[in-house]
N, C-alpha and C positions, 0 to 999 in steps of 0.2 A: 504494500500500500504506500502511495506517495506521501510526502510530507505535506501537512495541511495547515500549519499554523502561520499566521501573519502577525508579526510582533512590531509594535510601535513604541519606541523609547522617547519619552517626552516629559512634560510637566503637567500638573493638574489644571493649569489655566490656559492651555493651548487649544484655541478654538479651531484651528486648521485640522487638528486630529479629530475633533468631534465630527466634522463634516465627512472626512474620509472614512471613519469607522461606520457612520450611518450608511454610506453607500456600500461598503464591503458587506455589512450585515444584510442589507437588502438583497445582495447578490448571493447570500447563503454561505458566506465564508467565515471561518473562525478567526477572530481578531483578539489579540491579547495586548492590552495597553499597560505599559510599565511606566508609571510616573516616578521619576527619580526622587521626588519629595517623599515617597513612601518607603524608601530604602534608608535604614535597615529595619525600622521598628514595625512596619506593616508588611514586611516580606520575609520569606525564609528561603535561603539558598542552600542547596545540597547537591554537590557535584563530585564525580569521581573520574579518575583517569587511570587507564591501564595500558601498558605497552602492547597487550594482546589485541586491543581494539583500536589503539592509536587515536581515539577521539574522546572528548569529554562527554560523559553521560550524566543525566540528572535533571534537576528542575529548579525553577524559581517560582515559589508560590506567592501569590499576591493576595493578601488577606482583605484588602479594601474592596476588591471586586470578585473575589472567589475564583479567580482564574489561575492557571498554572502554565508557565512556559516549560515545555518539554524540549530540551535541546535537540533530540533526535527527530522532532516533528516540525522544526522551523523551516518554512519554505522561503520566507523573505523577511527582511527587517527594514523598517523606515526609521532612520536615525534623525528624529525630528528636532526637538528642542529640550534636551535634558538640562536640568538645573542642579541646584545644590541637593545634597542628601539631607534627609530629615532626621538629623542627629538630635539626641536629647539636649535640652537647653542648659542643663546643669553641668555639662562637661567643662573642664578647664580648657584654656586656649591650646595648651599642648595636647591634651587628649583629643580635642576636636581636630587638630591638624593631623595627628597620627591616624585617627579613625577615617578621616577623609581620604588620606593617601592609601590606606589599606583597602578601603572599599573600591576606590577608583582602580587600583592595581588589579584586584581580584576580578572585577567586572570587565575591565578592558582586556584582561587575559582571555576571558571567555569569549567576548565579542570577536577578538582577533582570530580565535580558533574556529569560529562558526562558519562552516562552508555552505553559504546560501546566497541568495540575491539580496543586494543592499541598495538602498537609496539613502545615503551612500555610506561607504565605510568611514568610520570616524577619523582614521588617519588621513584618508584622502581629503576629507572635508577640511581638516586642519591645514594641510599643505596648500589647499586651494584658496584659503582666506588671505594669503599674503598679497597685499595690493601691489607691491613692487614687482613681484614675479608675474602677476596677472598682466601688467602692462608690457613686460618683456615678452611673454609668450604671445600675447595678442599681436604685438608688432611683428614678431617673427612669422606669424601666420598671415600677415598681410593686412591686418586691421589698422586703421589710423588711430593713433592715441595722442593725447595732448602732451606738449612739452611739460615736464614735471621736475620739480626740485624737492628733494628730501634733505633737510638740513637742521643743524642746531646753531648755525652761524647767521646772525642778523644781517651782516654785510652781504652775504650770499643772497639773501632775500631781496635786498635793495637792488643788487645787480640784476637779478632775475626779473624784478619788477620793471626795470628800465629796458631789458631785452625784449620783454613782451609788450612794450608800449604802454605800460601802466595798467595793463588788463590782466590781473591774476586773481585767483581765488584760493582760499584756504579750505582744506577738508580734513575732518577728523578721520583717522585711519581705522579706529576700532569702534568705540561706543559714543554716539552723538550725545548720550546722556552723561558723558564724562565720568563713567565708572559708578554711577549711582545704583544701577540694578545689581552689580556685583557686590557693592557694599551692603545693599539691602539683604542679600542672601546670607550675610554674616550677622545681620541684626534682625532676627525674626519679628521683633516688636515693631519694625518699620523705621523709616528715617524721619527726623524731625522737620526737614525742609523738603519742599517740592523740588524734584529733579529739574535741572535746567538743560534744555536741548540746544545743541550747537549745530546749525545747518551750514550748508555751503556759504562761505562769506567772501564777498568781493573786497579785496584789499584796497584801501584808500589811504590818503595822507594821514588820517587819524590812526589807522592800524600801524602804519610804518613808524609812527612816533612811539609805539609801545612794543617794539620787537625784542626787547631784552629778554622777555619771557621765553623766547625761542630757545635760549640756552639751556633751559631746564628740561625740555622734552623735544626731541626731533619732530619737526612739523612738515606736512606735505602741502606743497603749493603747486598749482597747475595754471597754465595759460587759460584765460577765459575763452571758451568756444561759443560763438554766436549760435543761436538755436532757431530753427523753424519749428521744431517740436522735439519731444524726447520719446524714447522707445524703451519699453520693458520687454525683454526677450527671455522667455522661460523655456528651458530645455528639460523635458521629462522623458527619460528613456531615449528613444531616437526621434522624438517628435519636438517640433519647435512651435511655440505659441508667442506671437508678437502683438503688442498693443501700442498704439500711438497715445501719448500723453500730451495734450495741447496746453502745456504749462504757460506758454507765452501770451495766452489770452488773459492772464491775471498778473498784475504787477507784483503781488506778494509771492508768486510762484516761479518767477522767471529765473532765479538763481537755483532754487531747489523746489522740486515739485511735491515734496513730501509734506504738504500742508493739507490735511484731510478735512479741514473746515471749509475749504473752498470748493466751489462747484466747477471742477476742471473737467473738460470733455475727454473721455477715453473712447478710442475706436480701435477696431481690429486693423492690424497693419499687415502689409505684404512686403516682405524683405526681398531685395535682389538675391538671386540664388547664391552668388558668391559670398555675400555677407552672411546669409543663413548657414552656408557650409562652414565658414570660418568660425562662427559662433559655436556650432555643434562640435567641431574639431577641438576648439579650445576647452570646452567642458569635458569631452572624452579624454583629452590629454592628461587630465588629472585622475582618471579612473572614476569619474562621477557619473551618476545616472540622473542627477538633477542639478540645476543651478539657475539663478535669476540674474540676467545681465542688464546693465544700463548702458544705453547708447544715446548719442545725439544725432539728429538729422539737421545739418546746417542749412542756412538759406540758399546756399549754392549747390545743395544736393549731396554733400559728403556725409558718410556715416562714420562717426567717431566713437570708439569704445572708451567707456569710463571705468567700469568695474564689474565684477562678478561676485554674487553672493551665493555660495554653495548650499546655504540653508535658508534662502530668502522666503519672504511671504509671497503668496500668489493668489489666495482666494479673494482678496480685495479687488484684484484685477478682474477675476472671473465674474464677480458681482457687477462690475461696471461694464464688462463686455461678455455677456453670457454665452456667446457663440464660441468663446475660447474655453473648451470643456477640459480644463486642466485637472480638476478633481477626479473626473472619470478616467483620464489618462494615467494619473498616478495610481489609482486603485487597480487599473488593468495591469500595470507593471508589477505591482505587489502580488496580484493573483497569479500572473503568469510565472513569476519567479525566474529561476535560472533555466527552466525547461525550454 
């Protein structure tokens, strides 16, 4: 009998998982959701290894939903949005650090040993997050990318500013909330202040006068690319789903379209075949089966690659452009597995 379990590793607040699980269940498939918040207090892990079988055998029981992951029955895994482990609050700082490391090591050992279909393997996702390497790979594949400066030298920023005709932007490489979500994970009672979000910022004389802070943390600057519109290109398996984001119709969204309070038009896009092929090749070069790419279409018709998020959001695009049936495509990949 073939392996029949579909496992989703995420967190208890992930709405994307809710939608995918509903569709998988409607199609009659067994789905096991593992929220990392439930580990270790609401789970029991028991696994064995023998050189006779050369595989890990055993299970992870999840007490919150009554389901059990049987390693020998896993067909596919969606590595969605795991977060912190749900450790007891009364642990000391040292105990918490040690427990986190041991839990992470044990589980990653199991995931790395699991021979099944992945969207996508954690190690591949990790490598694919590095912005600098993304730009390099994209350029080598023939995609146009912006001139970019990564530096901790204020004078280098001023020189780059002049080279780009005074048209450069600053971008956060990791978390636009400036580390607040990660800090919140270590403070279960919550943060006392509302997180501040940093969006793409056009550098002006005002910012140039405050460049000394660049010495503390290396910063990424890029030449400003004029936009006709922006594109969200989502790769799922071997399929490509492209959406136009008409951000230039709103003054507040012209630099960064991620303002969900605005009524920005979204439409289905048709990419030139060579651009679509290069986007797919870029994602596959990392061994990924999913990624969400951001591109710009310039007023003179050039496609410029900005970045790729190997664990990006996609359902908000599908809700704006229902003909882009991405939830269905992702569920089909998980059902099909490696067969």
